[in-house]
N, C-alpha and C positions, 0 to 999 in steps of 0.2 A: 669245547663251547664257550659262549664266547658268554662274558657279565652281562650281566640283564638289565641292571641299576641302574645303568644312566637312562636307559628307553623309561623307564618307570616313571626315576624323577620326569623328566621331559612328559610324559604322560598329563602326570597329575598337575603343569605349570599352563600343561593343556586346557585341560577341565578348568582350571582356574581360568582360565581367558574365555570359556562355550559363555560366557553371557553380554550377552547386548549390552547394557548399564557397565561393566565390570571394564568392555573395550571402551563405552563415553573416559568415563574414571581413569584409561588411558591415555587418552587421545587429550585427555582437556589437564592431565596433570603432564602430558611432553614438552612444556618448554620452562613448569614451574615450579614450584611447592605454593600448595590451596591451602585455606583452613578448612575443616568439616563442613560451616558455613557456603563458605565460598564454593564448595561444588557442593551440597545440597541445590543450592540455588542456580549452578550456571546448571543442574541436571534433574531438577525436580522430586525429584526422591526423595523418599519420604525418610522419616528421621532413625527410627529403625529399620527401616532397607536397606539405606545408603549404608545405615553401621553393618550389617551383618556382608554387600558387598568389599566394605577397606578391611575391614574383618581379616575375609577368603585370602584381599589384595595381598595384607601383610604375613597372617600365616606363609604366605608357599615365596617370601620374599621376591615380590612384583613392585613389590613398596613399603617405604622405611612414614617409619610414625615416630613426629616429634609433637612433645608435649611443653607448653607454651602457660603458666596459668594454669585455667581451665578450661586455654585453646589446644583442637590438637592440629597439628599440619600433617599434610604427603605431599612427598616425594617421591616419582619411579626412582626405582636402589639403582640402576641403571640406564643410561639413554638406549641400549640396546633394547627394551622393551616396545617402547614408541615406534621403532627400526622396523623391531620383528610383523607386529600388528601394522604398519604402514607399506611393508613388500606385502604382506595376507590382502590388505586392503585390492593391492593393484596386479595380483593374480586375479582377484574376484571379478576385480574392472578389465579387466581381458575376457575372463572368461564370457562375463556378458555378451562385449563386443563380440567375438567369435558365438556363443547363440543369438545374438543377434545380425551377424551376417549369414547364417544359417539359415533362418526365417525368411531373410527376404530373397 
């Protein structure tokens, strides 16, 4: 029987990504590092809520946190995370187009 550990770890990453705010965070961090305040300004998410989302993403290894003085900065642990999200978005868009064609 095949070891299922990798599937479990993969599932845990997908669970962490199963939130629109977290996907937005990954999207805005796809090209650069940003401070907590900058992320909050772009997303409009309340501080306490944003903190929870960032904690999940850091704990799952999706983001890396760096502290400088009183400021916390975040970046993707790898560009592949943004690429994976982009591929899923492309699949979603293709599915929407297929459904639109069926409706016509």
